[in-house]
C-alpha positions in Angstrom: 30.0 5.8 6.3 27.0 3.9 5.2 24.4 5.0 3.1 20.3 4.2 4.4 17.3 4.2 2.6 14.4 6.4 3.8 12.1 4.6 5.7 8.9 3.9 4.0 6.5 2.1 6.4 4.7 0.6 2.6 7.5 -1.4 2.0 6.5 -3.4 5.2 2.5 -3.6 4.8 2.3 -6.5 2.5 -0.3 -8.4 4.6 -3.5 -8.4 6.3 -2.2 -8.8 9.7 0.5 -6.2 9.3 -2.0 -3.4 7.6 -4.6 -4.3 10.2 -2.2 -3.5 13.5 -1.1 -0.8 11.6 -4.1 1.0 11.4 -5.0 0.6 14.6 -2.1 1.5 16.1 -2.7 4.9 14.3 -6.0 5.3 15.7 -4.8 5.1 19.5 -3.3 8.2 18.2 -5.2 11.2 18.8 -4.0 13.3 16.2 -5.9 12.4 12.8 -3.0 13.4 10.6 -1.6 10.2 12.0 -4.5 7.9 10.9 -4.6 9.7 7.3 -0.9 8.9 7.5 -1.4 5.5 8.0 -4.1 4.8 5.7 -2.1 6.8 3.1 1.0 4.5 3.4 -1.1 1.0 2.7 -2.6 2.6 0.1 0.4 2.8 -1.7 1.5 -0.4 -0.8 -1.7 -1.8 -2.1 -1.2 0.4 -5.3 -3.3 4.1 -5.7 -3.9 3.0 -9.1 -5.5 -0.4 -7.9 -7.5 1.1 -5.4 -8.7 4.2 -7.0 -10.3 0.9 -9.3 -11.6 -0.9 -6.2 -12.9 2.2 -4.7 -14.4 3.8 -8.1 -12.8 7.1 -7.0 -10.4 8.9 -8.7 -6.4 9.1 -7.9 -6.9 12.4 -7.3 -9.3 12.6 -4.9 -7.3 9.8 -3.2 -4.3 11.3 -2.6 -6.2 14.8 -1.4 -8.2 12.7 0.9 -5.0 11.4 2.9 -3.2 14.5 2.8 -2.3 15.6 6.5 -4.9 18.0 7.8 -7.6 16.8 5.0 -11.0 16.0 6.3 -12.5 12.8 3.7 -16.5 11.8 4.0 -16.8 8.9 6.6 -18.1 7.0 3.5 -14.5 7.7 1.2 -13.3 6.5 4.1 -15.3 3.2 4.6 -14.8 2.0 0.7 -10.7 3.0 1.3 -10.8 0.6 4.2 -13.2 -2.1 2.8 -10.9 -2.1 -0.7 -8.0 -2.3 1.8 -9.2 -5.2 3.7 -9.9 -3.7 7.1 -12.6 -2.6 8.8 -13.1 -0.4 12.0 -14.8 -1.8 15.0 -15.7 -0.1 18.1 -14.8 -1.4 22.2 -15.2 0.1 25.5 -12.8 2.3 26.8 -11.2 1.1 30.0 -9.9 3.4 32.8 
């Protein structure tokens, strides 16, 4: 019987275009935990220690902010996304 390693999205988030597409897809889901999980995956791919340094936030604070069910502050998310090389934008909703 073949054994497979568990899938980890962080293993594939190795360039800005892939990261941006991944975050964009997560934003399309109405469940906010999907977005937090996606940002956490990108953060792990980037390296939590490096991300903590880049944002000026503690590693524990990052983990707490990106836990499903968390309600991170807007400024925290902006710092995280900027450090990850991603920016959010708005577009009109078409029916």
